[in-house]
MDAnalysis code that builds the backbone (N, CA, C; Angstrom):
import MDAnalysis as mda
import numpy as np

u = mda.Universe.empty(390, n_residues=130, atom_resindex=np.repeat(np.arange(130), 3), trajectory=True)
u.add_TopologyAttr("name", ["N", "CA", "C"] * 130)
u.add_TopologyAttr("resid", np.arange(1, 131))
u.add_TopologyAttr("resname", ["MET", "ARG", "PRO", "PHE", "ASP", "VAL", "LEU", "VAL", "ALA", "SER", "HIS", "GLY", "PRO", "VAL", "ALA", "ALA", "SER", "LEU", "LEU", "ALA", "ALA", "ALA", "GLU", "MET", "ILE", "CYS", "GLY", "SER", "ALA", "SER", "ARG", "ALA", "ALA", "ALA", "VAL", "SER", "LEU", "GLU", "PRO", "GLY", "ASP", "SER", "PRO", "GLU", "SER", "PHE", "GLY", "GLU", "ARG", "LEU", "THR", "SER", "VAL", "LEU", "ASP", "PRO", "GLN", "ARG", "PRO", "THR", "LEU", "ILE", "LEU", "THR", "ASP", "LEU", "ASN", "GLY", "GLY", "THR", "PRO", "HIS", "ASN", "VAL", "ALA", "CYS", "ALA", "LEU", "ALA", "ARG", "ARG", "VAL", "ALA", "ALA", "ILE", "ARG", "CYS", "ILE", "ALA", "GLY", "VAL", "ASN", "LEU", "GLY", "LEU", "VAL", "ILE", "GLU", "ALA", "ILE", "THR", "SER", "ASP", "GLU", "GLU", "LEU", "ASP", "ASP", "ALA", "LEU", "VAL", "GLU", "ARG", "LEU", "VAL", "THR", "ALA", "ALA", "ARG", "GLU", "ALA", "VAL", "VAL", "ASP", "ALA", "SER", "PRO", "SER", "VAL", "ALA"])
u.atoms.positions = np.array([
    [6.989, -13.161, -12.016],
    [6.881, -12.365, -11.083],
    [5.961, -11.245, -11.190],
    [5.527, -10.301, -10.247],
    [4.739, -9.269, -10.362],
    [5.043, -8.417, -11.228],
    [3.905, -7.600, -11.955],
    [4.253, -7.069, -13.041],
    [4.323, -5.536, -12.228],
    [4.058, -5.036, -10.969],
    [4.219, -3.981, -10.733],
    [4.574, -3.973, -9.117],
    [5.669, -2.723, -8.678],
    [5.901, -2.873, -7.304],
    [4.927, -2.161, -6.469],
    [4.915, -2.820, -5.160],
    [4.164, -2.199, -4.430],
    [5.026, -1.860, -2.966],
    [4.257, -0.667, -3.066],
    [4.421, 0.152, -1.410],
    [3.669, 0.677, -0.689],
    [3.938, 0.442, 0.732],
    [2.860, 0.414, 1.683],
    [3.575, 1.921, 2.693],
    [2.594, 2.543, 2.938],
    [2.995, 3.807, 3.162],
    [1.856, 4.224, 4.183],
    [2.854, 4.752, 5.939],
    [1.893, 4.611, 6.596],
    [2.380, 5.934, 7.914],
    [1.336, 6.365, 8.677],
    [2.070, 6.900, 9.908],
    [2.649, 5.918, 10.806],
    [3.869, 6.225, 11.219],
    [4.688, 5.374, 12.252],
    [5.106, 4.039, 11.492],
    [4.995, 2.890, 12.345],
    [5.751, 1.516, 11.872],
    [4.420, 0.674, 11.315],
    [3.486, 0.892, 11.271],
    [2.507, 0.058, 10.779],
    [2.903, -0.284, 9.232],
    [3.276, 0.288, 8.434],
    [3.880, 0.079, 6.971],
    [4.533, -1.127, 7.114],
    [5.593, -0.822, 7.634],
    [6.713, -1.743, 7.852],
    [6.123, -3.314, 8.218],
    [5.313, -2.904, 9.684],
    [4.804, -4.040, 10.437],
    [3.756, -4.707, 9.135],
    [2.958, -4.268, 8.492],
    [2.052, -4.937, 7.541],
    [2.925, -5.791, 6.520],
    [4.112, -4.996, 6.072],
    [4.634, -6.077, 5.226],
    [5.346, -7.203, 5.383],
    [5.981, -7.110, 6.886],
    [6.524, -7.824, 7.574],
    [5.652, -8.929, 7.765],
    [4.489, -8.682, 8.604],
    [3.488, -9.750, 8.405],
    [3.335, -10.681, 7.078],
    [2.841, -10.079, 6.284],
    [2.658, -10.350, 5.214],
    [3.708, -11.384, 4.717],
    [4.894, -10.921, 4.774],
    [5.797, -11.931, 4.021],
    [5.500, -12.907, 5.206],
    [5.961, -13.187, 6.319],
    [5.512, -13.983, 7.250],
    [4.225, -15.226, 6.870],
    [3.611, -14.498, 6.359],
    [2.528, -15.651, 5.921],
    [2.837, -16.082, 4.030],
    [3.429, -14.859, 3.509],
    [3.784, -15.968, 2.151],
    [5.368, -15.722, 1.792],
    [5.872, -15.278, 2.546],
    [7.451, -15.457, 2.215],
    [8.154, -14.117, 1.614],
    [8.951, -14.013, 1.386],
    [9.750, -12.884, 0.651],
    [8.631, -12.093, -0.394],
    [8.857, -11.006, 0.127],
    [8.136, -10.223, -1.683],
    [9.047, -9.506, -1.824],
    [9.590, -9.846, -3.503],
    [10.645, -9.546, -4.196],
    [8.955, -7.831, -4.497],
    [10.214, -7.086, -4.726],
    [9.656, -5.203, -5.281],
    [8.680, -5.109, -4.103],
    [8.728, -4.591, -3.004],
    [8.328, -4.450, -2.165],
    [8.318, -3.714, -1.467],
    [8.347, -2.322, -0.746],
    [8.544, -1.477, 0.509],
    [8.276, -1.089, 1.354],
    [8.105, -0.790, 2.723],
    [7.648, 0.592, 3.416],
    [8.129, 1.749, 3.647],
    [7.231, 2.706, 3.631],
    [7.672, 3.584, 4.247],
    [7.230, 4.548, 5.219],
    [7.544, 4.931, 6.382],
    [6.922, 5.638, 7.373],
    [6.668, 7.062, 7.539],
    [5.650, 7.852, 7.854],
    [5.749, 9.222, 8.176],
    [6.182, 9.223, 9.525],
    [7.410, 9.580, 10.269],
    [7.717, 9.514, 11.309],
    [7.350, 11.391, 12.364],
    [7.398, 11.033, 13.526],
    [7.205, 12.311, 13.978],
    [8.609, 13.409, 13.273],
    [7.681, 14.836, 13.275],
    [9.092, 15.699, 12.742],
    [9.106, 15.699, 11.406],
    [8.742, 14.583, 10.732],
    [8.510, 14.433, 8.939],
    [7.735, 15.812, 8.929],
    [8.060, 16.348, 7.373],
    [7.283, 17.092, 6.830],
    [6.966, 16.271, 5.447],
    [5.358, 16.697, 4.522],
    [5.126, 16.499, 3.867],
    [6.369, 16.226, 2.826],
    [7.042, 17.573, 2.689],
    [8.089, 17.132, 2.168],
    [9.351, 16.173, 1.857],
    [9.496, 15.779, 3.487],
    [10.774, 15.232, 3.535],
    [9.965, 13.540, 3.837],
    [8.844, 13.523, 3.851],
    [8.475, 12.231, 3.365],
    [8.067, 11.818, 2.230],
    [7.648, 13.044, 1.254],
    [8.256, 12.549, -0.059],
    [8.872, 12.081, -1.075],
    [10.159, 13.016, -0.255],
    [11.392, 12.509, -0.919],
    [11.958, 11.078, -0.693],
    [11.433, 10.613, 0.494],
    [11.577, 9.610, 1.146],
    [11.212, 8.094, -0.052],
    [9.374, 8.701, 0.004],
    [8.602, 7.893, -0.903],
    [9.024, 8.115, -2.048],
    [9.844, 8.974, -2.615],
    [10.344, 8.899, -4.104],
    [11.663, 8.400, -4.389],
    [12.087, 8.243, -3.389],
    [13.430, 7.197, -3.511],
    [13.314, 6.248, -3.456],
    [12.357, 5.531, -2.840],
    [12.564, 4.016, -2.892],
    [11.208, 3.493, -4.516],
    [10.751, 4.331, -5.224],
    [9.890, 4.341, -6.501],
    [10.873, 3.702, -7.660],
    [10.673, 3.320, -8.552],
    [11.618, 2.911, -9.829],
    [10.780, 3.081, -10.981],
    [11.289, 4.653, -11.140],
    [10.190, 5.492, -12.725],
    [10.042, 4.568, -13.716],
    [10.885, 3.201, -13.711],
    [10.681, 2.246, -14.810],
    [9.259, 1.716, -14.606],
    [8.921, 1.197, -13.378],
    [8.121, 0.242, -13.287],
    [6.476, 1.016, -12.440],
    [5.472, 0.174, -13.413],
    [4.560, 0.562, -12.436],
    [4.282, 0.555, -11.264],
    [3.538, 1.042, -10.179],
    [3.598, 1.106, -8.508],
    [2.495, 1.146, -7.823],
    [2.029, 0.437, -7.127],
    [0.921, 0.189, -6.353],
    [0.853, 1.059, -5.011],
    [0.550, 2.168, -4.340],
    [1.114, 2.925, -3.182],
    [-0.495, 2.303, -1.955],
    [-0.094, 1.494, -1.364],
    [-1.049, 1.180, -0.132],
    [-0.803, 2.132, 0.604],
    [-2.130, 2.954, 1.323],
    [-1.568, 4.217, 2.468],
    [-2.462, 3.520, 3.284],
    [-2.381, 4.266, 4.675],
    [-3.081, 3.326, 6.051],
    [-4.285, 4.669, 5.918],
    [-4.214, 5.674, 5.473],
    [-5.518, 6.735, 6.037],
    [-5.906, 7.742, 4.710],
    [-7.209, 7.721, 4.265],
    [-7.215, 8.127, 3.470],
    [-7.254, 9.906, 3.796],
    [-6.716, 10.937, 3.333],
    [-6.501, 12.421, 4.047],
    [-5.526, 12.329, 4.797],
    [-4.757, 11.141, 5.176],
    [-3.721, 11.252, 5.901],
    [-2.416, 11.989, 5.121],
    [-1.420, 12.470, 5.736],
    [-0.254, 12.827, 4.992],
    [0.425, 11.490, 4.316],
    [0.395, 10.666, 4.581],
    [1.341, 9.205, 3.707],
    [0.180, 9.708, 2.423],
    [-0.976, 9.452, 2.659],
    [-2.235, 9.189, 1.434],
    [-2.073, 10.648, 0.756],
    [-1.992, 11.837, 0.952],
    [-1.914, 12.954, 0.243],
    [-0.539, 13.270, -0.770],
    [0.404, 12.792, 0.061],
    [1.777, 12.980, -0.468],
    [1.677, 11.563, -2.139],
    [1.417, 10.419, -1.626],
    [1.597, 9.348, -2.599],
    [0.335, 9.720, -4.064],
    [-0.854, 10.605, -3.410],
    [-1.685, 10.992, -4.409],
    [-1.085, 11.977, -5.154],
    [-0.498, 13.066, -4.213],
    [0.240, 13.883, -5.188],
    [1.089, 13.060, -5.875],
    [2.101, 12.229, -6.038],
    [2.834, 11.606, -6.922],
    [2.190, 10.982, -7.752],
    [0.981, 10.589, -7.538],
    [0.198, 9.670, -8.608],
    [-0.228, 10.477, -9.608],
    [-0.840, 11.727, -9.409],
    [-1.168, 12.844, -10.349],
    [0.205, 13.330, -11.131],
    [1.414, 13.714, -10.866],
    [2.497, 13.453, -11.618],
    [3.149, 12.672, -12.392],
    [2.702, 11.389, -11.852],
    [3.247, 9.882, -12.528],
    [2.313, 8.702, -12.553],
    [1.844, 8.978, -14.604],
    [0.728, 8.069, -14.574],
    [0.642, 6.425, -14.226],
    [1.805, 5.835, -13.804],
    [2.100, 4.624, -13.534],
    [1.591, 4.022, -12.028],
    [1.355, 5.171, -11.087],
    [1.416, 5.159, -9.860],
    [-0.018, 5.100, -9.852],
    [-0.544, 4.049, -8.833],
    [-1.895, 3.822, -8.275],
    [-2.235, 3.735, -6.804],
    [-2.756, 4.285, -5.887],
    [-2.863, 4.725, -4.872],
    [-4.387, 4.072, -4.375],
    [-4.404, 3.105, -2.873],
    [-5.539, 2.904, -2.505],
    [-5.354, 3.096, -0.814],
    [-6.370, 3.586, -0.066],
    [-6.477, 4.061, 1.028],
    [-7.029, 3.127, 2.110],
    [-6.348, 2.398, 3.422],
    [-7.020, 2.193, 3.983],
    [-6.384, 0.733, 4.157],
    [-5.203, 0.450, 3.825],
    [-4.625, -0.841, 4.211],
    [-4.922, -1.563, 5.128],
    [-4.950, -2.925, 4.735],
    [-4.903, -4.053, 5.705],
    [-4.202, -5.235, 5.445],
    [-4.380, -5.943, 6.290],
    [-2.683, -6.982, 6.225],
    [-3.805, -7.883, 4.557],
    [-4.759, -8.271, 4.915],
    [-5.333, -8.596, 3.591],
    [-5.324, -8.264, 2.440],
    [-5.189, -7.062, 2.314],
    [-4.485, -5.876, 1.490],
    [-3.217, -6.223, 0.566],
    [-2.293, -6.124, 1.821],
    [-0.926, -6.344, 1.190],
    [-0.879, -7.394, 0.783],
    [-1.530, -8.586, 1.217],
    [-1.141, -10.122, 0.998],
    [-1.969, -10.385, -0.759],
    [-3.123, -9.637, -0.611],
    [-3.436, -9.444, -1.865],
    [-2.746, -9.512, -3.077],
    [-2.194, -8.059, -2.627],
    [-1.645, -7.245, -3.448],
    [0.100, -7.594, -4.114],
    [0.890, -8.157, -3.054],
    [2.033, -9.077, -3.409],
    [2.041, -10.423, -4.024],
    [0.878, -10.856, -3.802],
    [0.668, -12.313, -4.591],
    [0.212, -11.862, -6.112],
    [-0.393, -10.715, -6.057],
    [-1.030, -10.271, -7.685],
    [0.092, -11.031, -8.683],
    [-0.367, -10.940, -9.899],
    [0.298, -11.535, -11.007],
    [-0.477, -10.931, -12.238],
    [-1.093, -9.789, -12.362],
    [-2.107, -8.976, -12.587],
    [-1.313, -8.059, -13.391],
    [-1.858, -7.180, -13.895],
    [-1.240, -6.050, -14.547],
    [-2.087, -4.942, -13.616],
    [-1.219, -3.573, -13.401],
    [-1.518, -2.751, -12.205],
    [-2.555, -1.430, -13.278],
    [-3.908, -2.035, -13.142],
    [-5.075, -1.323, -14.103],
    [-6.369, -1.750, -13.353],
    [-7.340, -0.415, -14.195],
    [-8.476, 0.000, -13.169],
    [-9.181, -1.556, -12.288],
    [-9.121, -2.917, -13.101],
    [-9.957, -3.875, -12.785],
    [-9.126, -4.494, -11.496],
    [-7.870, -4.681, -11.298],
    [-6.809, -5.003, -10.413],
    [-7.129, -3.740, -8.921],
    [-7.370, -2.830, -9.335],
    [-7.267, -1.970, -8.237],
    [-8.848, -2.067, -7.787],
    [-10.000, -2.344, -8.605],
    [-11.558, -2.104, -7.809],
    [-11.478, -3.920, -7.411],
    [-10.723, -4.829, -7.571],
    [-10.686, -6.419, -7.074],
    [-10.015, -6.181, -5.852],
    [-8.964, -5.410, -6.023],
    [-8.052, -5.035, -4.368],
    [-8.745, -4.543, -3.639],
    [-9.353, -3.183, -3.850],
    [-10.140, -2.794, -2.576],
    [-11.684, -3.379, -2.598],
    [-11.871, -4.429, -3.095],
    [-13.122, -5.033, -3.279],
    [-12.687, -6.326, -1.866],
    [-11.196, -6.919, -1.889],
    [-10.832, -7.691, -1.084],
    [-10.419, -7.141, 0.347],
    [-10.346, -6.026, 0.186],
    [-9.978, -5.393, 1.508],
    [-11.052, -4.892, 2.325],
    [-12.473, -4.874, 1.259],
    [-13.097, -4.521, 2.298],
    [-13.922, -5.742, 2.832],
    [-13.806, -6.500, 2.060],
    [-14.331, -7.606, 2.273],
    [-13.736, -8.148, 3.925],
    [-12.440, -8.335, 4.060],
    [-11.610, -8.834, 4.778],
    [-12.093, -7.874, 6.530],
    [-12.966, -6.868, 6.487],
    [-13.318, -6.192, 7.506],
    [-14.623, -6.999, 7.773],
    [-14.658, -7.606, 9.049],
    [-16.337, -8.296, 8.887],
    [-16.216, -8.057, 10.751],
    [-17.722, -8.006, 11.071],
    [-18.328, -8.104, 12.222],
    [-18.473, -10.114, 12.681],
    [-16.811, -9.617, 13.860],
    [-16.980, -11.390, 13.871],
    [-17.314, -11.384, 15.493],
    [-18.442, -10.547, 15.732],
    [-18.715, -10.949, 17.112],
    [-19.553, -11.819, 16.873],
    [-19.653, -12.611, 18.263],
    [-20.362, -13.884, 18.243],
    [-22.127, -13.014, 18.613],
    [-22.843, -13.887, 17.747],
    [-24.301, -13.249, 17.749],
    [-25.006, -13.537, 19.237],
    [-25.729, -12.122, 19.248],
    [-26.329, -12.531, 20.775],
    [-27.752, -12.631, 20.413],
    [-28.388, -13.968, 21.295],
    [-29.888, -14.504, 21.115],
    [-30.750, -13.757, 21.954],
])
């Protein structure tokens, strides 16, 4: 079992869709959840929903869609108060898959590896023009 929880947080349904797609590829992901910022949400109401799915007894990796966006800012504020929470911005499907299939401890080395994997998943796949 993965030694940490994974929480995907986004504007709108992106988080739930990414988690569902990762589970379609990898199978059911235990200890993983998605929280969406909905129209009309305040940072406070989003923060309450985010906090409600956290297990304070377990380390948690929060993957957010946009650096500087409300889901990311709220997650980072939470991480400043709870040392066992780590945040990565710029979530993509490859990152979700890497995170939910990891069996490593949630530490600096794992976060660095996950960020590298997410960056490497973004490539220019355009055909070469000769």
